[in-house]
N, C-alpha and C positions, 0 to 999 in steps of 0.2 A: 504494500500500500504506500501511498505517499506518506509524508510525514503528517500525522493527523492531529489537528490542533484545537485551540480553545477560544473562549469568549473575550473577557476583558484583557487578560494578559496573554498576548498571542504566544502560542506554544513555542514559537521559534524565537521569542524575544531573548532566549538564552544566548543567542549569538550576537549580543549587542556589544561585542568587543571584549577583549581579554580582560579589561578592568571591571566588567560588570558582574563578576561572580557574587559579590555580596548581595546585590539586589535580587538575583535570580531566585534565591531560596526563600524570599520573604513570604511568609504565610503558609508554606508547604514544606514538608520534610525534605532535606537535601538528598539528592541522588548520590549514592555512594556505592562502592564496590561490594562484592560478597564478603561478609565479615568486616569487622570494624577496622582492620588494618590493611584493607585493600586486597589485591590479588594474592592468591596462594602461591607459596614457593614450593609446594609439594610437587615433585616431578610426575606424579600420577594424577594430577588435577590441573585442569585449565578452566579459568573462569570466563564467563561470557556476560556482558552487559546487554540486556535485550529490551528493545522498545516494542516487542511483538506481544502486546498485552491482550489483543483481541483473541477470542477463543479459537478460531480456525487456524490462523498462522501459529499461535502459541503451541498448539498440539502438533502441528506439522513440523515445527522446529524441534520439538522434544523428540520426535521419532528419529531425526537425524543424529542428535546427540547420543541417543541410546544405541543406535547402530554403530556409531563411531566408537563408543565405549566398549562394545563387544569385540570389535575387531582390533582395537589398539590397547585395551587394558587401561586407558586413561579416562577418568571421570570428568565429565563436563558439568560444572556447577553454574547454573543459570540464574542470573540476577535480573528478573523481569520487573520493569517499572511501567506504570501507566504511560501509554504512548505520548500523551501530551506533556506529562511531567518530564519524560526523558528528553524530549526536544527542548523544553524550556531550560533544562539545566545541563545540557550536554557540555557546554563550554567550561563551566566550573568543575564538572565531573572529570573531564579529561585533564584538567590542570591539577587535580588532586591525586588520589590513589585509585585510578580506574581499574576495571577488570582487564584481563589479558587481551580479550577480543571484544568487539562491540558491533552490534548491528548498525549499519548506516547506509548511505545512498551514494550512487556513482556520480561522476561529473564534478561540477563546481563545488558542491557541498563537501565532497571528499577532499578536493584540492585545497579548500579553505583551511582545513585542519592539518593537512600535510604541510602546507606552507608555514603554519604556526608552530611546526615541530611538535604537534600534539599526537602524532601518529607515527608508526614505524614503517619504513619501506619493506616490502616483501618480495623483492626480486627473486629470492631463493625459492619461494613458493611457486612463482610463475615459471621458473625454469622447469618445473614438473608439470604444471597444469596448462601451460600456454596453448598447446595444440587442441585443447578442448573448446576454445572460444574463437569466434570470428573477430576480424580486425576491429569492427565497431565496438565490441565489448572490451577489447584490449585498450583501445583509446580512452574509453570511459573509465578505465581502472588506473590510469596513470596520473601522477601529480604533475605540476608545472615543471618539475625538475627532470621529468622523463622516467622517474622510477615508479614502480608499481606500489600502490597502497591499498588496493581493494580487490576482493574476490566477489564477483557477481554471482548471484544465485538465481534470481528470477526477474522477470520484467512483465509488463502488461501495457496495453494501449488505453488511452483516453478516447472516448467516442461518444456517440449518442445512443443510449440504451432504450429499448422498448420491448413490449410483449407482442409477439407475432399474432396471437389470437385477437388482441385489441385492434391491430391494424386490419386484420382480415374481416372482423365483424363490422368495422366501421367503413371499410373500403378505402383505407388510407394507403398511399404509396410512399415509399421512402424518398425524401427530398434530396436532391443532389445540388441544388443551388440555393442561395440565400432567399430569393423570392419564393421559392417553393417551400422553404422552411417556415417563413412568415405566414404564408397562406395556410399551411398545415396547422400552425398554432391557432390561427383564427378559427379554422374548422373545428379543432378539438375543443376550443372554448365554447363555441356555439353548441357542441354536442354534450356539454356539461362536464368535460374532463378538465383537469389542471394540465395545461399543455406541457409545461416543463417543471418537473420536480426540482426543488432547490432547498438546501439548508446550508447556511453560512455561519452557524453559531461558533464553529471552530476556526473561522476566518480563512481557511485555505481553499475551500471548493471554488470560491469566486475567481481565484487566480487561474484555475483551469479553463474557465470560460473565456477570460481575457486572452489567454494564450491561443486558444482555438481561433478566435476572431482575428487576433493580431497576425498570426502567420498565414491565415487564409487571405487576409486583406493585403498585408504588406510583405509577405514572403519570409522564408526562413532566415535569410541573411540579416534583414532588418530586425527581426525578432531577437536573434542572438546578440546583435550589436546593441539593441536597446537594453537587454538584460545585463550586458556587460558594462553599462554606464556610458556607452560611446555615442548614444543618440539622445536628443533632447525630448523630454516628456511633453514639451510644449509644441513639438513638431505637429503640423496638421495631420500627418499620418496616424499619430497616436490619438488625436482628437477624433479622427474618423472611426477608430476602433470603438470608442465610447459612444459615438453617435449610432453606430450599428447596434451596440449592446442596448442602448436606450430604446431602440425599436422593439427589442425582444422582451424588455422588462415587464410590460403589462401581461405577459404570458407566463412569467415565473410564479412559482408557488408563493403565496403571501405568508408573512410571519417567519420568513427565513432566518431572521436574526436570532430566533430562539430555537432553531431546529438543527439537529446534527445531521450529518450525511446519512447515518443509519436510519433515522426517522424519516428523512425525505425518501429513502429507498422504499419504505413501506407503502408509499403512494403508488409506486409502480407494481409492487407485489400484489396490492389489493385492486389493481386496475382502475384506480382513481386518478392517476397521473399518466399522461401519454408518453412522455419522454424524460430522459435524465442524462445530462452531460456529466460524465464521471469516468473513472477508471474501471477496468473490468473486475476490480475487487468488489464491485457492487453485487456480484454473483454470490458473495458470502451471505447476503441477506435473503437469498432465495433458498430457504431450508427445505422446502417441499420439492421433490424431484420433478413433479409435473410442472410446477411453476418455473423451475430452473430450465427445464427443457423448452419452455415457451419464451425464454429470454433471448433477445437478439440485439444486434447493434449495427450502426452504419457510421461511416466516417463523417465528421462534421462537414456540412455542405460547402461547396465552392462559393467564394465571394468575388475573387479577382481571377479571371481566366488565365492570367499570366502565371499563376501559382497553382491553380486547380486544387487538388486534394493531395499534394505531393509530400506534405509533412505530417508526421504522426508523433504525438506526445507519448513517449514510452519510458516512464521512469524505471530505473533499475535498482533493485535492492540487493544487499549483500553484507560483507563483513570487512572490518578494518582491525588493525592491531594498535593497541595503545602505545604510548611513547616508551615505556619501560616494562614490558611484560615480565612477570616473575618466572614464567615457565616457557622460555623461548622455544625449546625443542618440542614441547607439547603443542604449542601454538602452531608451529610449522606443520606438524602432523595433522592437526585438526583442519587447517586451511587447505592442505593438499587433498584431504578427504572431501571437504565442502566444494572443492573445485572440480569434482568428478561428475560425469554424466549420471552415475548411479545415485549420487547424493541428490542431484536435482530431480531425478525421477521419483525418488522416495519422498521428497518434499511435496511434489505435485500430487502424489496420491492423497495427501492430507489437505492440500489447498489447491483445488483445480480452478481457482479463479484467475490464476496467472500462468505464464509459460516459462520454460527454461531459458536461461541466458546462454547456456552452452549449445553450440551447433551440433554437438554429438549426442545429446540426450534424445532418447526415443520419443517420437510423437505418437506412437501407436495407441497409447491409452488416452490420448486427448479427446475431450468431448468436442462436438461440433463448434461450440463457442470458443474453446481453446484453439482449435485448428484455424478458425477464422481470425482470431487474435494473432496467432503465429504468422499467418499469411499476410495480415495487414502490416505488421511490423517488418516482415521480410521484404515486402514490396515497396516500402516507403523510400522515397528519394532522400528524405532527411528525417532524423530522429531528434526530438527535444526531450528534456528531462522533467520539466515542470518549472514554473516561475521561481519557486523558492529553492530549486536545485541548480538553476541556470544563472542565478545572480548571487550577489553577496547576501549571505543570510541576515546580516544586520540591517540591510536595506529592505529586504522583503518583509522581515518581521516587524520593524518599527515604522516603516513608511507605507509599503504597499498593502499590507493586510488591513490596517485601519483606513487607508486611503480608498481602497475599493469598497469598503463598507460605507464610507461617506458618499461615494458615488451612487451606490445602490439605494441609499435612503434619500438622496437629493441629486438626481441625474442632471438637473438644470444648473447645478453649481460646478460643472466639470472644468470650466476655464480656470477658475481660481484654484481648484484642486490640483490641476496639472501644473500650475505655476509653483504651488507649494511643494509638490513632489519633485519637481526639477531642482528647486533650491536645496532641498534636503539631499537629493541624489548627489549634487556637486560636492556637498560637504562630506558625505560618507565615502564617496569614491576617491576623494582627495586624501583621505586618511590611509594609513598603512594597512 
């Protein structure tokens, strides 16, 4: 899943700079490693800091650690924290006495901590597992210094999810252009459906909608450049993203500020909502097999014919190693195992809402939904990671999350909002 967040204090506000550790723990227990003294020095134990607190992935990860323990004789002690709390406090956690290994995300988010020397390079691991991954995954796993810092496990696409039976019963067709999407929203509304399920209580789902509109309208290169702080948020191209979004807002589910993504998903499960812009992890909420078999998705529609539907948002989850792991040899063995096709296949048995990052993992057991996700990612000309993974974490947590919520509540105030975002961006990206 993406990094999944919260209301008042955005879950990623943890990343407000190296000096923000004292603020991060205010009001909630500080994230710490297994045991009071941090990682274990026992050569038969490896500790893992986990943000996988949701039931489905938590159980799937547990199956991996059990299998590794049986084959290696090494016990994996898992330190699971609420997903939001983990993201909130990751910065101070990594500066303290973290676990040997921790769950994290590919791309910019990984590079941020590697550059801060809060993670260990793992080129020795990649010497063993490199052949298991395509070049795109290798690139996503490297720091700015060219060294490897990340072992990818799974990935998934963001798209527009819907129930096939609802579209069939109502005679809806999958929209491939913006105008068709708006027309479908209008039809769904007149039919008594909520056209677009939406919950932004945790502040991150809105970022996914922004990304889809931005790279459909302005293309991959502009989107990546904007996320990297190299474009102005006052650029007319950015304003056009919000103008398009404002056209869709009347069709978004009301009351979104108090609704989590899981709650929003229930509208699709119950057939009260027609569509949902989210990652394929939404499938975790379809606990009845008949409902899950009815779930389908389509790529976010084309807006600018120059770019079509050539970009797919496909966040990648996996593992990193803390700055000073107590059991280096055990860590290497664990990561070498986690980088195998067999480990990925085992994980997917427990969490079929995602697909393997390895190009060598078998797809034979994939559901139709997984096969479609796999094909979508494989056919994409460009892959993005998600706004808060493709940009500076301090920028997305302190500026973009509250900024997007301001837009959602007052779309007419977008000009002053974008000026404010640009001012803050310049200050943050000018810092080290």
